[in-house]
DSSP file (Angstrom, degrees, kcal/mol; ACC not computed):
  #  RESIDUE AA STRUCTURE BP1 BP2  ACC     N-H-->O    O-->H-N    N-H-->O    O-->H-N    TCO  KAPPA ALPHA  PHI   PSI    X-CA   Y-CA   Z-CA
    1    1 A M              0   0    0      0, 0.0     2,-0.3     0, 0.0    17,-0.2   0.000 360.0 360.0 360.0 143.3    0.0    0.0    0.0
    2    2 A R  E     -A   17   0A   0     15,-1.7    15,-2.7    44,-0.2     2,-0.3  -0.930 360.0-160.3-140.8 163.7    1.1    3.6   -0.8
    3    3 A Y  E     -Ab  16  48A   0     44,-2.0    46,-2.8    -2,-0.3     2,-0.3  -0.979   7.3-172.9-145.5 160.4   -0.5    7.0   -0.5
    4    4 A T  E     -A   15   0A   0     11,-2.5    11,-2.5    -2,-0.3     2,-0.4  -0.979   9.7-156.9-145.5 156.7   -0.2   10.5   -1.8
    5    5 A I  E     +A   14   0A   0     -2,-0.3     2,-0.3     9,-0.2     9,-0.2  -0.997  21.6 173.5-132.9 130.5   -1.8   13.8   -1.1
    6    6 A F  E     -A   13   0A   0      7,-2.2     7,-3.1    -2,-0.4     2,-0.4  -0.928  31.3-103.4-138.3 160.6   -1.8   16.5   -3.7
    7    7 A E  E     +A   12   0A   0     -2,-0.3     2,-0.2     5,-0.2     5,-0.2  -0.675  33.8 177.8 -91.4 135.7   -3.3   19.9   -4.1
    8    8 A T  E >   -A   11   0A   0      3,-2.8     3,-1.1    -2,-0.4    53,-0.1  -0.716  49.9 -94.4-119.0 174.9   -6.3   20.6   -6.3
    9    9 A R  T 3  S+     0   0    0     52,-0.3     3,-0.1    -2,-0.2    56,-0.1   0.778 128.0  47.5 -60.4 -25.8   -8.2   23.9   -6.9
   10   10 A W  T 3  S-     0   0    0      1,-0.3     2,-0.3    51,-0.1    -1,-0.2   0.488 125.3 -85.4 -95.5  -5.0  -10.6   22.8   -4.1
   11   11 A G  E <  S-A    8   0A   0     -3,-1.1    -3,-2.8    17,-0.1    -1,-0.3  -0.887  73.5 -17.3 133.3-165.8   -8.0   21.8   -1.6
   12   12 A Y  E     -AC   7  29A   0     17,-2.9    17,-1.4    -2,-0.3     2,-0.4  -0.599  55.4-160.1 -81.3 133.9   -5.8   18.8   -0.7
   13   13 A F  E     -A    6   0A   0     -7,-3.1    -7,-2.2    -2,-0.3     2,-0.4  -0.932   5.3-148.0-115.5 136.3   -6.9   15.4   -2.1
   14   14 A G  E     +AC   5  26A   0     12,-2.0    12,-2.1    -2,-0.4     2,-0.4  -0.844  15.0 179.9-109.5 144.1   -5.8   12.1   -0.7
   15   15 A L  E     -AC   4  25A   0    -11,-2.5   -11,-2.5    -2,-0.4     2,-0.4  -0.987   4.2-175.6-143.9 126.3   -5.3    8.8   -2.6
   16   16 A A  E     -AC   3  24A   0      8,-2.9     7,-3.1    -2,-0.4     8,-1.7  -0.967  11.4-167.5-122.6 142.7   -4.2    5.4   -1.3
   17   17 A T  E     -AC   2  22A   0    -15,-2.7   -15,-1.7    -2,-0.4     2,-0.4  -0.893  21.7-153.9-129.1 156.9   -3.5    2.4   -3.5
   18   18 A V  E >  S- C   0  21A   0      3,-2.5     3,-2.1    -2,-0.3     2,-0.2  -0.987  78.5 -42.7-124.1 117.2   -2.9   -1.3   -3.2
   19   19 A G  T 3  S-     0   0    0     -2,-0.4   -17,-0.1     1,-0.3    -2,-0.0  -0.447 124.5 -24.9  59.9-128.8   -0.9   -2.5   -6.2
   20   20 A D  T 3  S+     0   0    0     -2,-0.2    56,-0.4    -3,-0.1     2,-0.4   0.156 121.6  91.2-100.0  17.5   -2.3   -0.7   -9.2
   21   21 A A  E <  S-C   18   0A   0     -3,-2.1    -3,-2.5    54,-0.1     2,-0.3  -0.882  79.5-113.9-118.0 146.3   -5.7   -0.2   -7.8
   22   22 A V  E     +Cd  17  77A   0     54,-2.7    56,-2.9    -2,-0.4    -5,-0.3  -0.605  31.7 175.7 -74.9 132.5   -7.2    2.7   -5.8
   23   23 A W  E     -     0   0A   0     -7,-3.1     2,-0.3     1,-0.4    -6,-0.2   0.744  63.1  -0.1-106.2 -39.1   -8.0    1.6   -2.2
   24   24 A R  E     -C   16   0A   0     -8,-1.7    -8,-2.9   105,-0.1    -1,-0.4  -0.992  56.2-169.6-155.4 144.9   -9.2    4.8   -0.6
   25   25 A T  E     -C   15   0A   0    103,-2.5     2,-0.4    -2,-0.3   -10,-0.2  -0.949   9.0-154.6-131.8 157.7   -9.7    8.5   -1.5
   26   26 A V  E     -C   14   0A   0    -12,-2.1   -12,-2.0    -2,-0.3     3,-0.1  -0.992  25.2-123.5-131.7 124.5  -10.4   11.6    0.6
   27   27 A L  E     -     0   0A   0     -2,-0.4   -15,-0.1   -14,-0.2   104,-0.0  -0.201  49.7 -69.5 -63.4 157.9  -12.2   14.5   -1.1
   28   28 A P  E     +     0   0A   0      0, 0.0     2,-0.3     0, 0.0   -15,-0.2  -0.128  55.3 174.8 -56.2 140.1  -10.4   17.9   -1.0
   29   29 A A  E     -C   12   0A   0    -17,-1.4   -17,-2.9    -3,-0.1     6,-0.1  -0.945  40.0-116.5-139.0 159.4  -10.1   19.7    2.3
   30   30 A A  S    S+     0   0    0     -2,-0.3     2,-0.5   -19,-0.2   -19,-0.1   0.779  97.0  61.0 -69.2 -27.9   -8.3   22.9    3.2
   31   31 A H     >  -     0   0    0      1,-0.1     4,-1.6   -19,-0.1     3,-0.5  -0.897  66.3-152.4-113.5 124.7   -5.8   21.3    5.6
   32   32 A L  H  > S+     0   0    0     -2,-0.5     4,-2.8     1,-0.2     5,-0.2   0.868  98.3  57.1 -56.2 -40.4   -3.4   18.7    4.6
   33   33 A T  H  > S+     0   0    0      1,-0.2     4,-2.5     2,-0.2    -1,-0.2   0.866 103.7  53.0 -64.2 -35.5   -3.3   17.2    8.1
   34   34 A Q  H  > S+     0   0    0     -3,-0.5     4,-2.1     2,-0.2    -1,-0.2   0.917 111.9  45.3 -63.7 -43.0   -7.1   16.6    8.0
   35   35 A V  H  X S+     0   0    0     -4,-1.6     4,-2.9     2,-0.2     5,-0.2   0.926 112.8  50.1 -66.9 -45.5   -6.8   14.7    4.7
   36   36 A R  H  X S+     0   0    0     -4,-2.8     4,-2.5     1,-0.2    -2,-0.2   0.920 110.7  49.9 -59.5 -44.6   -3.8   12.7    5.9
   37   37 A R  H  < S+     0   0    0     -4,-2.5     4,-0.5     1,-0.2    -1,-0.2   0.929 115.1  43.0 -61.2 -46.0   -5.7   11.7    9.1
   38   38 A A  H >< S+     0   0    0     -4,-2.1     3,-0.6     1,-0.2    -2,-0.2   0.897 115.7  48.9 -67.4 -40.5   -8.8   10.6    7.2
   39   39 A L  H 3< S+     0   0    0     -4,-2.9    -2,-0.2     1,-0.2    -1,-0.2   0.888 118.2  38.0 -67.2 -40.2   -6.8    8.8    4.5
   40   40 A L  T >< S+     0   0    0     -4,-2.5     3,-2.4    -5,-0.2    -1,-0.2   0.299  80.0 139.9 -99.5   9.3   -4.6    6.9    6.9
   41   41 A A  T <  S+     0   0    0     -3,-0.6     3,-0.1    -4,-0.5    -3,-0.1  -0.324  82.2   1.9 -54.5 131.2   -7.3    6.1    9.5
   42   42 A D  T 3  S+     0   0    0      1,-0.2     2,-0.4     0, 0.0    -1,-0.3   0.571 109.4 112.6  63.5  15.1   -6.8    2.6   10.8
   43   43 A L    <   -     0   0    0     -3,-2.4     2,-0.4     3,-0.0    -1,-0.2  -0.916  52.5-151.9-114.3 143.4   -3.7    2.0    8.5
   44   44 A D        -     0   0    0     -2,-0.4    -3,-0.0     1,-0.2     0, 0.0  -0.922  64.1  -8.0-117.6 140.0   -0.2    1.6    9.8
   45   45 A D  S    S+     0   0    0     -2,-0.4    -1,-0.2     1,-0.2     0, 0.0   0.852  72.4 169.3  51.4  49.7    3.2    2.4    8.2
   46   46 A V        -     0   0    0     -3,-0.2    -1,-0.2    -6,-0.1   -44,-0.2  -0.831  31.9-127.1 -92.8 122.4    1.9    3.3    4.7
   47   47 A P        -     0   0    0      0, 0.0   -44,-2.0     0, 0.0     2,-0.3  -0.434  15.2-127.0 -73.5 142.8    4.7    4.9    2.7
   48   48 A F  B     -b    3   0A   0    -46,-0.2     2,-0.4    -2,-0.1   -44,-0.2  -0.663  23.9-174.8 -83.3 139.7    4.1    8.3    1.0
   49   49 A E    >   -     0   0    0    -46,-2.8     3,-1.6    -2,-0.3   -47,-0.0  -0.880  12.4-162.7-139.6 105.9    4.8    8.5   -2.7
   50   50 A K  T 3  S+     0   0    0     -2,-0.4    -1,-0.1     1,-0.3   -46,-0.0   0.877  90.7  45.8 -56.2 -43.9    4.6   12.0   -4.3
   51   51 A G  T 3  S+     0   0    0    -47,-0.0    -1,-0.3     6,-0.0     2,-0.2   0.096  78.8 147.8 -90.9  23.2    4.3   10.7   -7.9
   52   52 A L  S <  S-     0   0    0     -3,-1.6     5,-0.2     1,-0.3    -3,-0.0  -0.411  77.8 -15.3 -64.4 126.2    1.8    8.0   -7.2
   53   53 A M  S  > S-     0   0    0     -2,-0.2     4,-2.4     3,-0.1     3,-0.3   0.923  76.0-174.3  45.8  63.4   -0.5    7.4  -10.2
   54   54 A P  H  > S+     0   0    0      0, 0.0     4,-2.3     0, 0.0     5,-0.2   0.847  78.1  53.4 -60.2 -37.0    0.4   10.7  -11.9
   55   55 A A  H  > S+     0   0    0      2,-0.2     4,-2.0     1,-0.2     5,-0.1   0.906 110.9  47.2 -65.6 -39.3   -2.2   10.3  -14.7
   56   56 A L  H  > S+     0   0    0     -3,-0.3     4,-2.7     2,-0.2     5,-0.2   0.902 109.1  54.2 -67.9 -40.1   -4.9    9.8  -12.2
   57   57 A Q  H  X S+     0   0    0     -4,-2.4     4,-2.5     1,-0.2    -2,-0.2   0.928 109.0  49.1 -57.8 -43.6   -3.7   12.8  -10.2
   58   58 A R  H  X S+     0   0    0     -4,-2.3     4,-2.4     1,-0.2    -1,-0.2   0.903 111.3  49.4 -63.0 -41.0   -3.9   14.9  -13.3
   59   59 A R  H  X S+     0   0    0     -4,-2.0     4,-2.2     2,-0.2    -2,-0.2   0.902 111.2  48.9 -65.9 -40.9   -7.5   13.7  -14.0
   60   60 A I  H  X S+     0   0    0     -4,-2.7     4,-1.9     2,-0.2    -2,-0.2   0.927 112.1  48.5 -64.9 -44.4   -8.6   14.5  -10.5
   61   61 A M  H  X S+     0   0    0     -4,-2.5     4,-0.9    -5,-0.2   -52,-0.3   0.908 110.1  52.9 -60.6 -40.9   -7.1   18.0  -10.7
   62   62 A A  H ><>S+     0   0    0     -4,-2.4     5,-2.7     1,-0.2     3,-0.6   0.894 105.3  54.6 -62.4 -40.3   -8.8   18.5  -14.0
   63   63 A Y  H ><5S+     0   0    0     -4,-2.2     3,-1.5     1,-0.2    -1,-0.2   0.945 109.9  45.7 -56.7 -48.9  -12.2   17.5  -12.5
   64   64 A F  H 3<5S+     0   0    0     -4,-1.9    -1,-0.2     1,-0.3    -2,-0.2   0.605 108.3  58.2 -75.1 -10.1  -11.8   20.1   -9.8
   65   65 A E  T <<5S-     0   0    0     -4,-0.9    -1,-0.3    -3,-0.6    -2,-0.2   0.445 130.3 -90.6 -93.5  -2.6  -10.7   22.7  -12.4
   66   66 A G  T < 5S+     0   0    0     -3,-1.5     2,-0.3    -4,-0.5    -3,-0.2   0.582  80.4 134.8 109.7  11.4  -13.9   22.2  -14.3
   67   67 A E      < -     0   0    0     -5,-2.7     2,-1.1    -6,-0.1    -1,-0.3  -0.687  60.5-117.4 -90.9 147.9  -13.3   19.4  -16.8
   68   68 A N        -     0   0    0     -2,-0.3     2,-0.5    99,-0.1    -5,-0.1  -0.731  41.8-178.7 -83.6 100.6  -15.8   16.6  -17.3
   69   69 A V        -     0   0    0     -2,-1.1     2,-0.6   -10,-0.1    29,-0.0  -0.890  18.7-144.5-108.4 129.9  -13.7   13.6  -16.3
   70   70 A D        +     0   0    0     -2,-0.5     4,-0.2     1,-0.1     3,-0.2  -0.838  24.1 169.3 -97.5 119.4  -15.2   10.1  -16.4
   71   71 A F        +     0   0    0     -2,-0.6    -1,-0.1    60,-0.2    24,-0.0   0.178  45.1 111.7-107.3  14.4  -14.1    7.8  -13.6
   72   72 A S  S    S+     0   0    0      1,-0.2    -1,-0.1    23,-0.1    22,-0.1   0.754  96.8   7.0 -67.7 -25.5  -16.7    5.0  -14.4
   73   73 A T  S    S+     0   0    0      1,-0.3    -1,-0.2    -3,-0.2    -2,-0.1   0.546 112.0  89.7-128.7 -16.5  -14.2    2.5  -15.6
   74   74 A D        +     0   0    0     -4,-0.2    -1,-0.3     2,-0.1     2,-0.2  -0.992  69.6  40.0-137.6 125.2  -10.7    3.9  -14.9
   75   75 A P  S    S-     0   0    0      0, 0.0     2,-0.2     0, 0.0   -54,-0.1   0.341  87.5-116.8 -88.5 170.2   -8.9    3.7  -12.5
   76   76 A T        -     0   0    0    -56,-0.4   -54,-2.7    -2,-0.2     2,-0.4  -0.543  32.5-153.2 -67.5 138.1   -9.2    0.2  -11.2
   77   77 A V  B     -d   22   0A   0    -56,-0.3     2,-0.7    -2,-0.2   -54,-0.2  -0.960   8.7-146.3-120.5 135.6  -10.6    0.2   -7.7
   78   78 A N        +     0   0    0    -56,-2.9     3,-0.2    -2,-0.4    -2,-0.0  -0.901  22.8 168.9-100.9 112.8  -10.0   -2.4   -5.0
   79   79 A L    >   +     0   0    0     -2,-0.7     3,-2.3     1,-0.2    -1,-0.1  -0.011  34.6 124.0-111.3  27.0  -13.1   -2.9   -2.9
   80   80 A D  T 3   +     0   0    0      1,-0.3    -1,-0.2     7,-0.0     7,-0.0   0.747  68.3  64.4 -59.9 -23.0  -12.0   -6.0   -1.1
   81   81 A Q  T 3  S+     0   0    0     -3,-0.2     2,-0.3   -58,-0.1    -1,-0.3   0.531  94.8  78.5 -76.9  -4.9  -12.5   -4.2    2.2
   82   82 A C  S <  S-     0   0    0     -3,-2.3    -3,-0.1     1,-0.1     2,-0.0  -0.746  82.3-116.4-105.9 151.0  -16.3   -4.0    1.4
   83   83 A G     >  -     0   0    0     -2,-0.3     4,-2.5     1,-0.1     5,-0.2  -0.244  38.4 -96.6 -74.2 171.8  -18.9   -6.7    1.7
   84   84 A A  H  > S+     0   0    0      1,-0.2     4,-2.1     2,-0.2     5,-0.2   0.889 123.3  49.3 -60.4 -43.5  -20.8   -8.1   -1.3
   85   85 A F  H  > S+     0   0    0      1,-0.2     4,-2.4     2,-0.2    -1,-0.2   0.943 112.2  48.1 -63.0 -47.1  -23.8   -5.8   -0.9
   86   86 A D  H  > S+     0   0    0      1,-0.2     4,-3.0     2,-0.2     5,-0.2   0.907 110.0  52.5 -60.1 -42.2  -21.6   -2.7   -0.6
   87   87 A R  H  X S+     0   0    0     -4,-2.5     4,-2.5     1,-0.2    -1,-0.2   0.901 109.4  49.4 -61.2 -40.4  -19.6   -3.7   -3.6
   88   88 A A  H  X S+     0   0    0     -4,-2.1     4,-2.1     2,-0.2    -2,-0.2   0.923 113.1  46.8 -64.0 -43.9  -22.9   -4.1   -5.7
   89   89 A V  H  X S+     0   0    0     -4,-2.4     4,-2.6     1,-0.2    -2,-0.2   0.940 114.5  46.5 -61.8 -47.8  -24.1   -0.6   -4.5
   90   90 A L  H  X S+     0   0    0     -4,-3.0     4,-2.1     1,-0.2    -2,-0.2   0.876 111.0  51.9 -66.2 -37.9  -20.7    1.0   -5.3
   91   91 A A  H  X S+     0   0    0     -4,-2.5     4,-0.6    -5,-0.2    -1,-0.2   0.918 113.2  44.5 -64.6 -42.8  -20.4   -0.7   -8.7
   92   92 A A  H >< S+     0   0    0     -4,-2.1     3,-1.0     1,-0.2    -2,-0.2   0.907 112.9  51.4 -67.5 -40.8  -23.9    0.6   -9.7
   93   93 A C  H >< S+     0   0    0     -4,-2.6     3,-1.9     1,-0.2    -1,-0.2   0.870 100.5  63.4 -62.8 -36.8  -23.2    4.0   -8.3
   94   94 A R  H 3< S+     0   0    0     -4,-2.1    -1,-0.2     1,-0.3    -2,-0.2   0.742  95.8  60.6 -61.5 -22.5  -20.0    4.3  -10.3
   95   95 A Q  T << S+     0   0    0     -3,-1.0     2,-0.5    -4,-0.6    -1,-0.3   0.490  75.0 109.6 -86.2  -3.1  -22.0    4.1  -13.5
   96   96 A I  S <  S-     0   0    0     -3,-1.9     3,-0.1    -4,-0.2    41,-0.1  -0.637  70.2-128.2 -77.2 121.4  -24.0    7.2  -12.8
   97   97 A G    >   -     0   0    0     -2,-0.5     3,-2.1     1,-0.2    -1,-0.1  -0.186  31.8 -77.2 -71.6 159.7  -22.7    9.9  -15.3
   98   98 A T  T 3  S+     0   0    0      1,-0.3    -1,-0.2    69,-0.0     3,-0.1  -0.288 118.1  16.4 -55.6 131.2  -21.6   13.4  -14.5
   99   99 A G  T 3  S+     0   0    0      1,-0.3     2,-0.3    -3,-0.1    -1,-0.3   0.381 102.2 111.3  86.0  -4.4  -24.5   15.7  -13.8
  100  100 A W    <   -     0   0    0     -3,-2.1     2,-0.3    -4,-0.0    -1,-0.3  -0.716  47.0-164.5-101.7 154.5  -27.0   12.9  -13.3
  101  101 A K        -     0   0    0     -2,-0.3     2,-0.3    -3,-0.1    37,-0.2  -0.976   7.7-172.8-137.3 150.0  -28.6   12.0  -10.0
  102  102 A L  E     -e  138   0B   0     35,-2.1    37,-3.0    -2,-0.3     2,-0.2  -0.895  26.0-115.6-129.7 163.8  -30.6    9.0   -8.6
  103  103 A T  E  >  -e  139   0B   0     -2,-0.3     4,-2.3    35,-0.2    37,-0.2  -0.580  31.6-109.0 -91.3 165.6  -32.4    8.5   -5.4
  104  104 A Y  H  > S+     0   0    0     35,-1.8     4,-2.1     1,-0.2     5,-0.1   0.897 122.3  51.3 -57.6 -40.7  -31.3    5.9   -2.8
  105  105 A G  H  > S+     0   0    0      2,-0.2     4,-2.4     1,-0.2    -1,-0.2   0.883 107.5  51.2 -65.4 -40.1  -34.4    3.9   -3.8
  106  106 A Q  H  > S+     0   0    0      2,-0.2     4,-2.1     1,-0.2    -1,-0.2   0.897 110.8  48.6 -64.6 -39.6  -33.6    4.0   -7.5
  107  107 A L  H  X S+     0   0    0     -4,-2.3     4,-1.3     2,-0.2    -2,-0.2   0.894 109.6  52.7 -67.7 -38.1  -30.1    2.8   -6.8
  108  108 A A  H  <>S+     0   0    0     -4,-2.1     5,-2.9     1,-0.2     3,-0.5   0.924 110.4  47.8 -60.2 -44.5  -31.5    0.0   -4.6
  109  109 A A  H ><5S+     0   0    0     -4,-2.4     3,-1.8     1,-0.2    -2,-0.2   0.879 104.5  61.1 -63.7 -37.8  -33.8   -1.0   -7.5
  110  110 A K  H 3<5S+     0   0    0     -4,-2.1    -1,-0.2     1,-0.3    -2,-0.2   0.822 106.9  45.1 -58.9 -32.9  -30.9   -0.9   -9.9
  111  111 A I  T 3<5S-     0   0    0     -4,-1.3    -1,-0.3    -3,-0.5    -2,-0.2   0.284 124.2-103.1 -96.4  11.6  -29.1   -3.6   -7.9
  112  112 A G  T < 5S+     0   0    0     -3,-1.8    -3,-0.2    -5,-0.1    -2,-0.1   0.732  93.1 110.1  78.8  22.5  -32.2   -5.7   -7.7
  113  113 A K    > < -     0   0    0     -5,-2.9     3,-1.8    -6,-0.2    -4,-0.2  -0.457  45.2-177.7-126.4  59.1  -33.0   -4.8   -4.1
  114  114 A P  T 3  S+     0   0    0      0, 0.0    -8,-0.1     0, 0.0    -9,-0.1  -0.310  73.9  31.5 -59.0 141.7  -36.1   -2.6   -4.2
  115  115 A G  T 3  S+     0   0    0    -10,-0.2     3,-0.3     1,-0.0     4,-0.1   0.441  90.6 103.1  89.8  -0.2  -37.0   -1.4   -0.7
  116  116 A A    <>  +     0   0    0     -3,-1.8     4,-2.4   -11,-0.2     5,-0.2  -0.042  34.7 126.0-104.0  31.3  -33.4   -1.4    0.4
  117  117 A A  H  > S+     0   0    0      1,-0.2     4,-2.4     2,-0.2    -1,-0.2   0.893  73.9  49.2 -58.6 -42.5  -32.9    2.4    0.2
  118  118 A R  H  > S+     0   0    0     -3,-0.3     4,-2.2     1,-0.2    -1,-0.2   0.911 111.0  49.5 -64.5 -41.3  -31.7    2.7    3.8
  119  119 A A  H  > S+     0   0    0      2,-0.2     4,-2.3     1,-0.2    -1,-0.2   0.877 109.6  52.4 -64.9 -36.7  -29.2   -0.1    3.3
  120  120 A V  H  X S+     0   0    0     -4,-2.4     4,-2.6     2,-0.2    -2,-0.2   0.926 108.1  51.3 -62.5 -44.6  -28.0    1.6    0.1
  121  121 A G  H  X S+     0   0    0     -4,-2.4     4,-1.9     1,-0.2    -2,-0.2   0.895 110.0  49.2 -59.1 -40.7  -27.5    4.8    2.1
  122  122 A S  H  X S+     0   0    0     -4,-2.2     4,-0.9     2,-0.2    -1,-0.2   0.902 110.3  50.6 -65.8 -40.9  -25.4    3.0    4.7
  123  123 A A  H >< S+     0   0    0     -4,-2.3     3,-0.6     1,-0.2    -2,-0.2   0.910 110.6  49.3 -62.7 -41.7  -23.3    1.4    2.0
  124  124 A L  H >< S+     0   0    0     -4,-2.6     3,-1.5     1,-0.2    -1,-0.2   0.848 103.5  59.8 -67.5 -33.2  -22.6    4.8    0.4
  125  125 A A  H 3< S+     0   0    0     -4,-1.9    -1,-0.2     1,-0.3    -2,-0.2   0.766 107.1  48.4 -64.1 -23.7  -21.7    6.2    3.8
  126  126 A R  T << S+     0   0    0     -4,-0.9    -1,-0.3    -3,-0.6    -2,-0.2   0.344  78.5 140.0 -95.7   4.9  -18.9    3.6    3.9
  127  127 A N    <   -     0   0    0     -3,-1.5    -3,-0.1     1,-0.2    -4,-0.0  -0.294  36.1-165.2 -53.1 115.6  -17.7    4.4    0.3
  128  128 A P  S    S+     0   0    0      0, 0.0  -103,-2.5     0, 0.0    -1,-0.2   0.605  79.3  47.0 -81.2  -9.4  -13.9    4.2    0.5
  129  129 A V  S  > S-     0   0    0   -105,-0.3     4,-2.7     4,-0.1     3,-0.4  -0.416  72.9-176.8-132.3  59.6  -13.4    6.0   -2.8
  130  130 A P  B  4 S+f  133   0C   0      0, 0.0     2,-1.2     0, 0.0  -104,-0.0  -0.224  72.9  25.4 -58.4 153.7  -15.5    9.1   -3.1
  131  131 A L  T  4 S+     0   0    0      2,-0.6   -60,-0.2     1,-0.1    -2,-0.0  -0.529 121.5  56.7  83.0 -56.4  -15.3   11.0   -6.4
  132  132 A I  T  4 S+     0   0    0     -2,-1.2    -1,-0.1    -3,-0.4   -61,-0.1   0.919 117.9  35.0 -67.9 -41.7  -14.3    7.8   -8.2
  133  133 A V  B  < S-f  130   0C   0     -4,-2.7     2,-2.5   -38,-0.0    -2,-0.6  -0.939  97.8-144.3-104.6 104.7  -17.5    6.2   -6.9
  134  134 A P    >   +     0   0    0      0, 0.0     3,-2.1     0, 0.0    -2,-0.1  -0.345  38.1 158.1 -78.7  67.7  -19.7    9.3   -7.1
  135  135 A C  G >   +     0   0    0     -2,-2.5     3,-1.4     1,-0.3   -11,-0.1   0.691  65.5  75.4 -63.4 -17.8  -21.9    8.7   -4.0
  136  136 A H  G 3  S+     0   0    0      1,-0.3    -1,-0.3    -3,-0.2    25,-0.1   0.659  82.6  69.5 -67.1 -13.8  -22.6   12.5   -4.0
  137  137 A R  G <  S+     0   0    0     -3,-2.1   -35,-2.1   -44,-0.1     2,-0.5   0.358  80.1  93.5 -85.9   5.9  -24.9   11.8   -6.9
  138  138 A I  E <   -e  102   0B   0     -3,-1.4     2,-0.2   -37,-0.2   -35,-0.2  -0.884  55.2-179.1-107.0 128.9  -27.5   10.0   -4.7
  139  139 A L  E     -e  103   0B   0    -37,-3.0   -35,-1.8    -2,-0.5     6,-0.2  -0.723  32.0 -92.2-121.1 166.7  -30.3   12.0   -3.2
  140  140 A R    >   -     0   0    0      4,-2.6     3,-1.9    -2,-0.2    -1,-0.1  -0.332  44.7-105.0 -70.3 162.0  -33.3   11.3   -1.0
  141  141 A S  T 3  S+     0   0    0      1,-0.3    -1,-0.1     2,-0.1   -38,-0.1   0.752 121.6  57.0 -63.6 -24.1  -36.6   10.5   -2.6
  142  142 A D  T 3  S-     0   0    0      2,-0.1    -1,-0.3     1,-0.0     3,-0.1   0.363 122.0-105.7 -88.2   6.9  -37.9   14.0   -1.8
  143  143 A G  S <  S+     0   0    0     -3,-1.9    -2,-0.1     1,-0.3     2,-0.0   0.341  77.1 136.5  87.5  -6.8  -35.0   15.5   -3.8
  144  144 A A        -     0   0    0      1,-0.1    -4,-2.6    -5,-0.1    -1,-0.3  -0.328  66.3-113.3 -70.0 158.7  -33.2   16.6   -0.6
  145  145 A L        -     0   0    0     -6,-0.2    -1,-0.1     1,-0.2     2,-0.1   0.819  42.4-161.0 -65.4 -32.8  -29.5   16.0   -0.5
  146  146 A G        -     0   0    0     -7,-0.1    -1,-0.2     2,-0.0     2,-0.1  -0.432  41.4 -30.3  77.1-162.2  -29.5   13.5    2.3
  147  147 A G        -     0   0    0     -2,-0.1     2,-0.2     6,-0.0     6,-0.0  -0.299  46.6-168.0 -87.0 171.7  -26.3   12.8    4.2
  148  148 A F        -     0   0    0     -2,-0.1     6,-0.2     2,-0.1     7,-0.1  -0.771   6.3-168.8-161.4 113.5  -22.7   13.0    3.1
  149  149 A S        +     0   0    0     -2,-0.2     3,-0.1     4,-0.1   -24,-0.0   0.492  54.9 105.7 -88.5  -3.4  -19.9   11.5    5.3
  150  150 A A  S >  S-     0   0    0      1,-0.2     3,-2.6     3,-0.1     6,-0.2  -0.320  90.4 -75.3 -71.5 158.5  -17.0   13.0    3.4
  151  151 A P  T 3  S+     0   0    0      0, 0.0    -1,-0.2     0, 0.0    -2,-0.0  -0.290 125.5  29.9 -52.5 135.5  -15.0   15.9    4.9
  152  152 A G  T >> S-     0   0    0     -3,-0.1     3,-0.9     4,-0.1     4,-0.7   0.210  99.5-147.7  94.2 -15.1  -17.1   19.1    4.5
  153  153 A G  H X>  -     0   0    0     -3,-2.6     4,-1.6     1,-0.2     3,-1.0  -0.084  61.4  -9.8  57.0-146.8  -20.4   17.1    4.7
  154  154 A V  H 3> S+     0   0    0      1,-0.3     4,-2.7     2,-0.2    -1,-0.2   0.768 129.1  64.8 -60.6 -29.7  -23.5   18.1    2.8
  155  155 A A  H <> S+     0   0    0     -3,-0.9     4,-2.1     1,-0.2    -1,-0.3   0.895 105.1  45.3 -61.8 -38.6  -22.0   21.5    1.8
  156  156 A V  H <X S+     0   0    0     -3,-1.0     4,-2.8    -4,-0.7    -2,-0.2   0.899 110.8  53.5 -70.5 -40.8  -19.4   19.6   -0.3
  157  157 A K  H  X S+     0   0    0     -4,-1.6     4,-2.4     1,-0.2    -2,-0.2   0.939 111.1  46.5 -57.4 -47.5  -22.0   17.3   -1.7
  158  158 A K  H  X S+     0   0    0     -4,-2.7     4,-2.4     1,-0.2     5,-0.2   0.914 112.1  50.5 -62.0 -43.7  -24.0   20.4   -2.8
  159  159 A R  H  X S+     0   0    0     -4,-2.1     4,-2.4    -5,-0.2    -1,-0.2   0.908 111.1  48.8 -62.2 -41.9  -20.9   22.1   -4.3
  160  160 A M  H  X S+     0   0    0     -4,-2.8     4,-2.5     2,-0.2    -1,-0.2   0.907 111.2  49.7 -65.8 -41.3  -20.0   18.9   -6.2
  161  161 A L  H  X S+     0   0    0     -4,-2.4     4,-2.2     2,-0.2    -2,-0.2   0.911 112.6  46.4 -64.8 -42.2  -23.5   18.6   -7.6
  162  162 A L  H  X S+     0   0    0     -4,-2.4     4,-1.9     2,-0.2    -2,-0.2   0.911 112.2  52.1 -64.4 -42.0  -23.6   22.2   -8.7
  163  163 A H  H  X S+     0   0    0     -4,-2.4     4,-1.8    -5,-0.2    -2,-0.2   0.916 112.5  45.3 -57.4 -46.3  -20.2   21.8  -10.2
  164  164 A E  H  X S+     0   0    0     -4,-2.5     4,-2.9     2,-0.2    -1,-0.2   0.827 106.5  57.9 -73.2 -32.0  -21.3   18.8  -12.2
  165  165 A E  H  X S+     0   0    0     -4,-2.2     4,-1.8     2,-0.2    -1,-0.2   0.915 108.3  48.0 -61.7 -41.1  -24.5   20.4  -13.4
  166  166 A T  H  X>S+     0   0    0     -4,-1.9     5,-2.0     2,-0.2     4,-0.6   0.907 111.8  49.7 -63.7 -42.5  -22.4   23.1  -14.9
  167  167 A L  H ><5S+     0   0    0     -4,-1.8     3,-0.9     1,-0.2    -2,-0.2   0.910 109.7  51.2 -62.8 -42.3  -20.1   20.5  -16.5
  168  168 A R  H 3<5S+     0   0    0     -4,-2.9    -1,-0.2     1,-0.3    -2,-0.2   0.856 108.5  50.8 -65.0 -35.3  -23.1   18.6  -17.9
  169  169 A Q  H 3<5S-     0   0    0     -4,-1.8    -1,-0.3    -5,-0.2    -2,-0.2   0.575 111.0-123.8 -79.0  -8.5  -24.6   21.7  -19.4
  170  170 A G  T <<5       0   0    0     -3,-0.9    -3,-0.2    -4,-0.6    -2,-0.1   0.733 360.0 360.0  74.5  22.2  -21.2   22.4  -21.1
  171  171 A V      <       0   0    0     -5,-2.0    -4,-0.2    -6,-0.2    -1,-0.1   0.454 360.0 360.0 -82.2 360.0  -20.9   25.9  -19.5
């Protein structure tokens, strides 16, 4: 396992990998120490590597600079730390395109578990790779934002959705 933290237009972004696969990400925050703490929570002796996955770093920076970047198939993500239900939820969520939104119930139906909206919400709260698995694109059935466990909470979710709406409109 290795990790890096790099600066984006929105703040410091954290990325940890196992082999050639992304293991964990932390959305941008203003303080590097906050990102490092969240990224390395429950991990021991993970080496820092500044140039880790340079092409992915460039794509992530481009996203936060306003480019429409698709993470639906690349990079490879390692979700071995997740249970089977969570992996199904995260895989389905990963396919939601930029600027599009679903409800927790719609995502539950997509994985063949209608009525499992709360369980889907719990799985998304455990998402180890936000941005790459765009859990911010999932809303409550009444259109409200719902929760968001990433640093910055619901305010960051709202900012990302507004950012992506602009990207989708090509503005």
